[in-house]
C-alpha positions as CSV (number, residue, x, y, z in Angstrom):
1,M,66.8,115.0,121.9
2,N,70.0,113.2,120.6
3,S,72.8,115.6,122.1
4,T,76.4,114.4,121.7
5,S,76.3,113.0,124.9
6,N,73.6,110.6,123.9
7,K,75.2,109.9,121.0
8,R,77.4,106.8,122.2
9,I,77.9,103.7,120.6
10,A,80.0,100.7,121.1
11,L,81.1,98.6,118.2
12,I,82.3,95.5,119.7
13,S,85.0,92.9,116.9
14,V,86.5,90.5,119.2
15,H,88.8,89.0,117.1
16,G,88.8,91.7,114.8
17,D,91.2,94.6,115.8
18,P,90.0,97.5,114.0
19,A,93.7,99.1,115.0
20,I,95.6,96.6,113.6
21,E,97.1,96.6,110.2
22,I,94.8,94.8,107.4
23,G,96.5,92.0,106.0
24,K,98.3,90.0,108.9
25,E,96.7,86.8,109.8
26,E,92.6,86.5,110.4
27,A,93.5,90.8,109.6
28,G,91.1,92.0,106.9
29,G,87.3,93.2,105.6
30,Q,85.9,92.9,109.3
31,N,89.0,95.2,110.6
32,V,88.4,97.8,107.9
33,Y,84.4,97.9,108.3
34,V,84.9,98.2,111.9
35,R,87.7,101.3,111.5
36,Q,86.0,103.2,108.5
37,V,82.6,102.7,110.4
38,G,83.8,103.7,113.7
39,E,85.6,106.8,112.5
40,A,82.7,107.9,109.9
41,L,80.2,107.5,112.8
42,S,82.4,110.1,114.7
43,Q,82.1,112.6,112.0
44,L,78.3,112.5,112.5
45,G,78.9,113.1,116.2
46,W,79.1,109.7,117.7
47,E,81.4,109.2,120.5
48,V,82.8,105.5,119.5
49,D,84.5,103.4,121.3
50,M,85.5,99.5,119.5
51,F,86.1,97.0,121.7
52,S,88.8,94.3,120.5
53,R,91.0,91.6,122.3
54,K,94.5,92.3,123.2
55,V,97.0,89.9,121.6
56,S,100.2,91.1,122.2
57,S,101.7,92.7,125.6
58,D,103.0,95.6,123.3
59,Q,99.7,96.8,122.0
60,E,98.3,99.4,124.0
61,D,95.3,99.2,125.9
62,I,93.3,102.2,124.3
63,C,93.9,103.6,120.8
64,Q,92.7,107.3,120.2
65,H,91.5,107.5,116.5
66,N,90.5,110.8,117.0
67,S,88.7,112.7,119.4
68,R,85.3,110.9,119.2
69,C,86.8,107.6,118.1
70,R,88.9,104.7,119.9
71,T,89.7,101.5,120.2
72,I,89.8,99.6,123.1
73,R,91.5,96.2,124.1
74,L,90.5,94.3,126.6
75,T,92.3,91.0,128.2
76,S,90.4,87.7,128.1
77,G,92.5,84.9,128.1
78,P,96.2,84.7,127.1
79,V,97.5,88.3,125.3
80,E,98.6,86.3,122.5
81,F,97.2,85.5,119.1
82,V,94.1,83.0,119.0
83,P,92.6,81.9,116.1
84,R,88.8,82.5,115.8
85,D,87.6,79.1,115.8
86,N,89.5,78.6,119.3
87,G,88.1,82.6,121.0
88,F,85.0,81.3,122.1
89,Q,86.0,80.0,125.7
90,Y,87.5,83.5,126.6
91,L,84.3,85.4,125.4
92,P,82.9,85.5,129.0
93,E,86.1,86.8,130.6
94,F,85.5,89.4,127.6
95,V,81.8,90.2,128.9
96,K,83.2,91.0,132.6
97,Q,85.9,93.2,131.3
98,L,83.7,95.2,129.3
99,L,81.4,95.8,131.7
100,K,84.4,96.2,134.4
101,F,85.4,99.1,131.8
102,Q,81.8,100.7,131.6
103,K,81.8,100.9,135.5
104,E,85.1,102.5,135.8
105,N,84.3,105.2,133.1
106,G,80.8,106.1,134.1
107,I,79.6,104.8,130.7
108,K,76.2,102.7,129.8
109,Y,76.3,101.2,126.7
110,E,72.7,101.7,125.4
111,V,73.1,100.4,121.8
112,V,76.2,97.7,120.7
113,H,76.9,96.8,117.4
114,T,78.6,93.4,117.1
115,N,80.4,92.1,114.3
116,Y,81.1,88.3,113.7
117,W,79.3,85.5,115.5
118,L,81.9,85.6,118.7
119,S,81.2,89.2,119.0
120,S,77.3,88.7,118.7
121,W,77.4,85.9,121.7
122,V,79.4,89.1,124.1
123,G,76.3,91.9,122.6
124,L,73.9,89.1,123.6
125,Q,74.9,89.0,127.2
126,L,75.3,92.7,127.4
127,K,71.1,92.4,126.4
128,K,70.4,90.0,129.3
129,I,72.6,91.8,132.2
130,Q,71.7,95.7,131.3
131,G,69.2,95.4,128.5
132,S,71.6,97.0,125.6
133,K,70.2,97.3,122.3
134,Q,71.9,95.1,119.7
135,V,72.6,95.6,116.2
136,H,74.9,92.4,114.4
137,T,76.4,92.3,111.2
138,Y,77.5,88.6,110.5
139,H,80.6,89.0,108.4
140,S,80.3,85.4,107.6
141,L,77.6,82.9,108.0
142,G,78.4,79.5,109.6
143,I,76.2,77.3,107.7
144,V,77.5,79.1,104.5
145,K,80.8,78.5,105.4
146,Y,80.7,74.8,106.8
147,N,79.1,73.6,103.4
148,T,82.5,75.0,101.5
149,I,85.3,73.5,103.3
150,E,85.8,69.7,104.4
151,N,87.3,69.8,107.8
152,I,84.2,71.3,110.2
153,P,86.0,73.1,113.3
154,L,85.0,71.5,117.2
155,V,82.8,75.1,117.7
156,A,80.7,74.7,114.3
157,S,78.0,73.3,116.6
158,Q,78.2,76.5,119.0
159,R,78.4,78.9,116.3
160,L,75.2,77.7,114.5
161,A,73.1,78.2,117.7
162,V,74.6,81.6,118.5
163,E,74.2,82.4,115.3
164,K,70.5,81.6,115.2
165,E,69.5,83.3,118.4
166,V,71.2,86.7,117.5
167,L,68.9,87.0,114.2
168,E,66.1,86.0,116.4
169,T,66.8,88.2,119.3
170,A,68.9,91.5,118.0
171,E,67.0,94.6,117.5
172,R,68.2,94.6,114.5
173,I,70.7,92.7,111.8
174,V,72.8,94.2,109.4
175,A,73.1,92.2,105.9
176,T,75.7,93.6,103.5
177,S,74.0,92.2,100.2
178,P,70.7,90.9,99.2
179,Q,72.3,87.8,99.0
180,E,73.3,87.4,102.4
181,K,69.7,88.6,103.9
182,H,68.7,85.8,101.7
183,H,71.0,83.2,103.2
184,M,70.0,84.5,106.7
185,K,66.1,83.7,105.8
186,T,66.7,80.8,104.4
187,L,69.3,78.5,105.9
188,V,69.3,80.3,109.6
189,S,66.0,81.6,110.4
190,Q,62.6,83.5,109.0
191,Q,62.9,85.4,112.2
192,G,64.6,88.4,112.4
193,N,64.8,92.3,111.6
194,I,67.2,92.6,108.6
195,D,68.1,95.6,107.1
196,I,70.6,95.8,103.9
197,I,73.3,98.2,104.2
198,P,76.7,97.3,102.1
199,C,80.1,97.7,102.9
200,G,81.9,100.5,101.9
201,T,85.2,102.2,100.5
202,N,87.1,105.2,100.9
203,V,86.5,106.4,97.5
204,N,88.8,109.4,97.6
205,H,91.5,106.9,98.7
206,F,90.6,104.1,96.2
207,G,90.0,106.7,92.8
208,S,93.1,108.9,93.9
209,V,95.5,107.4,91.0
210,D,95.1,106.9,87.1
211,R,96.7,103.7,85.4
212,D,99.5,105.5,83.5
213,T,101.0,107.1,86.8
214,A,100.1,104.1,88.8
215,R,102.3,101.8,86.3
216,A,104.7,104.5,86.5
217,T,105.1,104.5,90.0
218,L,105.1,100.5,90.3
219,G,107.4,99.7,87.4
220,I,105.1,98.5,85.7
221,A,105.3,98.6,81.6
222,P,102.3,100.2,80.0
223,D,102.1,97.4,77.8
224,A,102.1,94.9,80.3
225,K,99.0,92.7,81.1
226,V,98.5,92.4,84.9
227,V,96.5,90.2,86.4
228,L,95.7,90.8,90.2
229,Y,95.0,89.0,93.2
230,V,94.5,91.1,96.4
231,G,93.7,89.6,99.8
232,R,94.1,87.0,102.5
233,F,95.8,83.6,101.6
234,D,94.1,80.7,102.9
235,P,92.2,78.0,100.7
236,R,88.6,79.1,100.9
237,K,90.1,82.2,98.8
238,G,90.4,80.0,95.4
239,I,94.1,81.1,94.8
240,E,95.1,77.9,93.3
241,T,92.0,78.2,90.9
242,L,93.3,82.0,89.1
243,V,97.1,80.4,89.2
244,R,95.9,77.8,87.3
245,A,93.2,79.9,85.2
246,V,96.4,81.9,84.1
247,R,98.7,79.0,83.0
248,E,95.3,78.0,80.4
249,S,95.0,82.0,79.4
250,K,95.7,82.4,75.5
251,F,98.1,85.3,76.7
252,Y,100.2,82.9,78.9
253,G,103.7,82.8,77.4
254,D,103.3,86.3,76.2
255,K,106.2,88.2,77.7
256,N,103.5,90.9,78.8
257,L,101.5,89.0,81.3
258,K,102.1,89.4,84.7
259,L,100.1,87.5,87.9
260,I,100.3,89.6,91.3
261,I,99.3,88.3,94.0
262,G,99.1,90.5,97.0
263,G,98.5,89.3,100.7
264,G,100.3,89.4,104.1
265,S,101.7,85.9,105.5
266,T,102.8,84.5,108.6
267,P,105.5,81.8,108.2
268,G,104.5,78.7,109.8
269,N,100.8,79.9,110.2
270,S,97.9,79.0,108.3
271,D,98.5,81.8,106.1
272,G,101.9,81.4,106.0
273,R,101.3,77.5,105.0
274,E,98.4,78.3,102.1
275,R,101.4,80.9,100.2
276,D,103.8,78.1,100.6
277,R,101.7,76.1,98.6
278,I,100.3,78.3,96.6
279,E,104.2,79.4,95.5
280,G,104.5,75.5,95.1
281,I,102.0,75.5,92.1
282,V,103.3,78.6,90.9
283,K,106.9,76.6,90.3
284,E,105.3,73.8,89.6
285,L,103.7,75.0,86.5
286,G,106.6,77.2,85.8
287,M,105.2,80.4,86.1
288,G,107.7,81.6,88.0
289,D,108.7,84.0,85.5
290,C,105.2,85.9,84.9
291,T,104.2,85.6,88.7
292,V,105.1,88.0,91.7
293,F,104.5,88.0,95.1
294,P,104.8,91.4,96.8
295,G,103.6,90.4,100.0
296,L,101.3,92.8,102.0
297,L,100.2,95.4,100.3
298,K,99.5,98.7,102.4
299,Q,96.6,101.0,102.2
300,E,99.3,104.1,101.5
301,I,100.0,101.8,97.8
302,L,96.9,99.5,97.3
303,P,95.4,102.2,94.9
304,N,98.2,101.9,92.9
305,Y,98.3,98.0,92.4
306,Y,94.7,98.4,91.6
307,A,94.9,101.3,89.3
308,A,97.7,99.5,87.4
309,A,95.9,96.2,86.9
310,D,94.1,95.2,83.8
311,V,91.9,93.2,85.9
312,C,90.9,92.3,89.4
313,V,90.3,88.5,90.4
314,I,88.4,87.3,93.3
315,P,88.3,83.4,92.8
316,S,86.9,82.7,96.6
317,H,84.4,80.1,97.4
318,Y,82.4,82.5,99.6
319,E,82.4,85.8,100.3
320,P,79.7,87.5,102.8
321,F,80.4,90.7,101.0
322,G,84.1,91.3,99.1
323,L,85.8,94.4,100.2
324,V,88.2,93.6,97.5
325,A,85.6,94.1,94.9
326,V,84.5,97.5,96.1
327,E,88.2,98.6,96.6
328,A,89.0,97.3,93.1
329,M,86.0,98.8,91.3
330,A,86.6,102.1,92.9
331,C,89.8,102.5,90.9
332,G,88.4,102.0,88.1
333,T,89.2,98.4,87.3
334,P,87.0,96.0,86.3
335,V,86.8,92.4,88.7
336,I,86.4,89.0,88.0
337,A,84.8,87.3,90.6
338,S,83.1,84.0,91.7
339,D,79.1,83.9,91.4
340,V,78.6,83.6,95.0
341,G,77.6,85.5,98.3
342,G,77.7,89.7,97.9
343,L,80.1,89.3,95.1
344,Q,76.6,89.0,92.9
345,F,75.5,92.0,94.3
346,S,78.9,94.5,94.1
347,V,80.0,92.9,90.8
348,V,77.3,93.5,88.2
349,N,78.0,90.7,85.3
350,E,79.0,92.2,82.0
351,N,78.6,95.4,83.2
352,T,81.7,96.1,85.8
353,G,83.2,92.9,85.3
354,L,82.2,89.4,85.0
355,L,80.9,86.6,87.2
356,V,82.0,83.2,87.0
357,P,81.2,79.7,89.1
358,P,83.5,79.2,91.7
359,Q,86.5,76.6,91.4
360,D,85.8,76.6,87.8
361,V,89.4,77.4,86.3
362,A,88.1,77.1,82.3
363,A,85.8,80.0,83.0
364,F,88.0,82.2,85.2
365,S,90.8,81.4,82.3
366,N,88.1,82.6,79.7
367,A,86.8,85.3,81.4
368,I,90.4,86.7,81.9
369,D,90.8,85.9,78.5
370,R,87.7,88.1,77.2
371,I,89.0,91.4,78.9
372,L,92.4,91.0,78.5
373,E,91.7,90.9,74.6
374,N,89.4,94.1,74.7
375,P,91.0,96.8,75.8
376,E,87.8,99.5,75.0
377,W,85.8,96.9,76.6
378,R,87.8,96.7,79.5
379,V,87.6,100.5,79.9
380,A,84.3,100.6,79.5
381,L,83.9,98.1,82.4
382,G,86.1,100.0,84.5
383,R,83.8,103.3,84.0
384,N,80.8,101.5,84.9
385,A,82.6,100.2,88.2
386,S,83.8,103.2,89.4
387,M,80.2,104.7,88.9
388,R,78.7,101.8,90.5
389,I,80.8,102.8,93.7
390,M,80.2,106.5,94.1
391,S,76.9,105.9,94.1
392,K,76.4,102.7,96.1
393,F,79.3,101.8,98.3
394,S,80.8,105.4,100.0
395,W,81.7,104.8,103.9
396,D,80.0,108.3,104.1
397,G,76.6,106.7,103.1
398,V,77.3,103.6,105.2
399,A,77.7,105.4,108.4
400,S,74.8,107.9,107.4
401,Q,72.4,104.7,107.3
402,L,73.8,103.0,110.4
403,D,73.5,106.9,112.5
404,S,69.7,106.2,111.1
405,L,69.3,102.8,112.9
406,Y,71.2,103.7,115.9
407,T,69.2,106.8,116.6
408,E,65.7,104.9,116.2
409,L,67.2,102.8,118.7
410,L,68.4,104.9,121.3
411,Q,65.0,106.9,120.7
412,S,62.8,103.4,121.6
413,V,65.4,103.3,124.9
414,K,64.6,107.1,125.7
415,E,60.5,106.5,125.0
416,P,59.6,103.5,126.3
417,A,56.1,105.0,127.3
418,L,55.3,105.2,123.5
419,V,56.1,101.7,122.9
420,A,53.9,100.4,125.7
421,G,51.1,102.8,124.0
């Protein structure tokens, strides 16, 4: 029954362009997730159309990734970057353009997989207008996020209402960890059909280089003690906690200690302001000699940074999943992470790394010291980490679980008589 022509899926990611360079402002885990899922599904015979919002006139309208997978950029609102909290007003136009694309191309998406709350609203409209089945991945829950920040955006009440509606009406919700599913059930609504399918990583790419080779490539001394952060510059990422923890480490003052803070930033934008603030703290604490800011770490070089590090630290105030943890672990590097959200799922405390309370400088400092002062244990943690990722978090495994889910929904579209019974 499932010929290739039937296996068509729309992945909707309004503000997270799957074809954009990772590390640009507001380009992070969601972009990676959608792109990797899309490409892996195409290898399983799906025709994959990934829809995002066009943010620059020099972007192509259609970016072809392979013969069965493409990113389609729709014009909704101004053709410029719009922060995600300001994007809701342009969604009706996005729906209109998506319907127009379907009509012009003789396509109807029977199943749509929406990503983040903005896209979920688009999916809700497609359900109402043409009866599309909706699968949704949150990537971040408003109710959890707003508990960790002081300035609640104006769109908050709208977001919370949409997130509740999609949980209660979508055919399937994909939670990326048991912790995220628990938050949905306890904080959003007790209704909802929730499957747990984790995010993945490219295990071949991230397991491709050993520590000695990585250090040689990056010009890092064999005896250096390297603490690594990878991610966006955002106050919620907790970079300040990490900087202060390294300053309190018993290894601070050792000429071999090196703190690498990797991530892109745009001057004048929110991430640029946060980078300036972090650099100011580094300077104020006198840590300039041991701290480096290499900027955006492109996918080609990123495995070298993970593999070269003694430990990768993820001090986020909250993470629904935490892709960096999985990437670092795939490289055989132990992870110290905040004991929150999906990090409690990907990182196994005392086995693949350490979990510590968020924003607790002393706890992070102690965890860093424990791993740096025991190289044999560090190697064992890294080995365990790599094995965990290989067995549970490959993109191919994620895609095969989604393939089953979509196929089941498509069959329910084709065989309504069976449902009516």
